[in-house]
N, C-alpha and C positions, 0 to 999 in steps of 0.2 A: 504250404500246409494243403494238404488235399481235401480234408472236408473240416469243416470249424461243427464242432458238433460236444456237447459237455460229455463230460465222463462221467458213465452212470456207474459202470462195473455189472450191469446186468448180467455177465457174460458170466461170472464169477458168484453173483449173490440171486441169481432168478436163471428159471429153465431157459435152456437155448434154444426155441423158438420165440422166446420175448426176446433177446438179443438179436434173433435172424430177420425180426422181422421190424426192430428198430434199424438196424443198418438198412434193411429195403427199401422203405420208405423214405429215409432221410434222404441216400442215393440218387432213389426213384425223382424226390423233386426235385433233389440236383439238376437232374438230366434235364426232365420237361421243362424246369423253367430257366437254362441254359448257362446255369453257372461251370458246364462240363464245356468248352468247346469239341467241335468233333475234331474226332482224332484222338485224344486225350486217352493218352495209358493210365491203366489203373493196376494196383497190383492187391494180391491178397496180403501179401504183408502190410501194404501200407494202408488198407483199410482197415485189417485189425487192429495196428497202432491205433488209427487215428480214433476208432469209435471204442477200446479195449476191449475186442474181445479174443476171442480164439480165430483160429484159421476155419473152422467149421462153421458157424453162422454168416462170416465173411464169404464163403462159399457157396452158400446155398443162397445168401441174397443175391449172389453176382448168375449163378443158377439159372433166378427166376426173373431176373434183369434182361439176362440174354434169352429164355424165351418169348419176352415180349417183344423184341427187338430193339429194346434201349442200348443195350450194350452189345459189342460184336467180340466171339471167341474165334480167333484163328489157328488154323491145324498148327501152329507152333505152341497154341497155350496163352496166346500176347491177347489181353484184354484192353477194349476200347471202346470210345465213343465213336458210334459210325461217322464215316463221313458218305453222304448220299451221293450217286452219283444222278443223272438231271431225269435219268427216267423212274426212277426209285419219289424224286421229289414231286413229279408227276403224278405219279401214282397217288403217293399220300395226299396230294393236294386234291385231287381227284375224291377219293374218300373223302375227305373235309366236305368239298361242295355235294355229298351227294348226303350225308350224316347230318350236318346241322341244318343245314334250313327245314330239314324234315322235323328235326328237335326243335326248331324256333316254331315251326308252323302247330305242332302237337302243342308248344306251350301256351298261344297266343291264347285260348281259352280258356285259358287258367291266370292270365296274366292280370293283374291288378295293380291298385296305385301303389300300394305298398312296394311290389316288383318292382314298378318304374322309378320310383325314389330311391330303392338299393342299384341300380343301373346308373340313375345320373353320381349316388355316390362315387362309383367306381369309376365314371368318364371322370371325375375331379380328381380322384386318386391317380390314375392314369397321365391327366396333364402336371399331377404335383413330379411324378416320377420321369416323365417327359422333359421336365425344364432343368432335373437334376442329369440329364441324358446316364438314368442310370438304366443301363439294357436288363437286365436280370428282372430288377422292378419293373420294367413296361411287359416283359413275358408272364409274369406275374402277374399281375393288374388285369393286364390283357383277358389271359387264361378265366380270372377270376369270375371277370363281366359274362363272358360265355356261359362258365358254369350257373352263374345265376339265371340265368333266362332258361338254361336247359334244364334244372332241373326241375322245373313247373310242368316240362313236359311227363312227370312220372314214366320217364321209360326207361328204369337202371340199365338193361344191356345195350340198348343203343349209344347211351351215353358210357357206358365201359370203354365200345368201342372206337368211339372219337377220343377219350382221356387217352388209350391206345397209341393213335395215331400221335395226338400233341406230343406223347412220351417219346415216342421215334423221331419226332420233327425237334426236339429239344433246343438241341447242341445247332443245328441249322439255324433254327429260330433267332439265335446269338449272332450268327453270321448276318441274317437278313438286315437285323436290326441296325448294323452298321450301313449297309445300304439306303434304307427304307429313311435315317436322319430326320426322323421324327421332330416336330418343333408344337405339334397340337394333337387335341385328339382326335383319331381316324375319324375321318366323316363319315362313314360309313356305320358307324358307333349311335353318332347322332339319328341316323335316319331308319336305322333298328329301334330308339326310342320312340320316335315321331311313327313310327308304322304298328309299334306296340299301343300308344293314346288313339290310335284312330283306327285300330282293328281291320287293317286293311295286311293281310295274310299273304300277298303275293308280293307287296313290296315289302315286308319283312322276312321274306325266302330269299328274294332278291336282294338284300341290303347285308342280308348274312352270307349269303355265298360269294357274294362281291369283296367282302370285310376279309375272308377266311381263306381267299384263292389269289388278290390280286398284288399283293405281297411275295408271295410264293413264287408265282411266275416271274419275277423279276430275277431270281437264281439262275432261271432256263436261259435266261439271253447268251 
C-alpha cells in the first residue's frame, strides 16, 4: 500500500482544491518524515486510488512537490523520490548549517521556560522512538524538536526555507538513520537545551550547526 490515509471522498464531495491540498499535505509529510525511501516510484493512478481522488488533484499535488524538490520527474514522466548525489547532500547540509543556527540565534531572546519544557518533552519523545528503533518516528520527533525552537524566531520566511530543505532530505534521512544506529537522544539536543538555559548564543549556534550537519556528513564518506 502506497499511502495510509482515511478515504474521505473529498474529490467527489468537495471542491477539487480541497482534495488536491489534502493529497499534497499527506504526501509532503510522508516524504519529509522518511516514510518513502530514496528512489521510490509513485504513480498518479496509485495516488488517486489510495486517496480516493481523481487524476486531477493527484497530478496537482505531484506538480507542487516536484517544484519543491520533494519528488523527481524524469524526461519519460516517471515520478519518484530523489536519490541525492553527494554534491547535493553537501549543498543541502550547507544550507542547514546557514539557516538553522540563525533561526536558533533569533529564537534565543524569545526563549522562556515553557519553550525549554517543550524541548525537553520532545527529547523524551525522541528517546521513546529510539528505544523502539522507529526510524520514521525518530525523523518526525527530531524535526518537531527543531521546529519548536525555530518557531520562536518569528522568521516565517526563513523557517519555510528550512522546511523545504528538510523536505528534500526526507528520504535520505531515512537512509541515514540506518547508519546512525541511535541508542539515545542526540547529545547536541542536550547541548541546545543547556545553551538556551544559559543564554549562550555562540554555544547555541554551534550545537545546532553540529547537530544538523554531522549526521549528513556520514553519507559523504
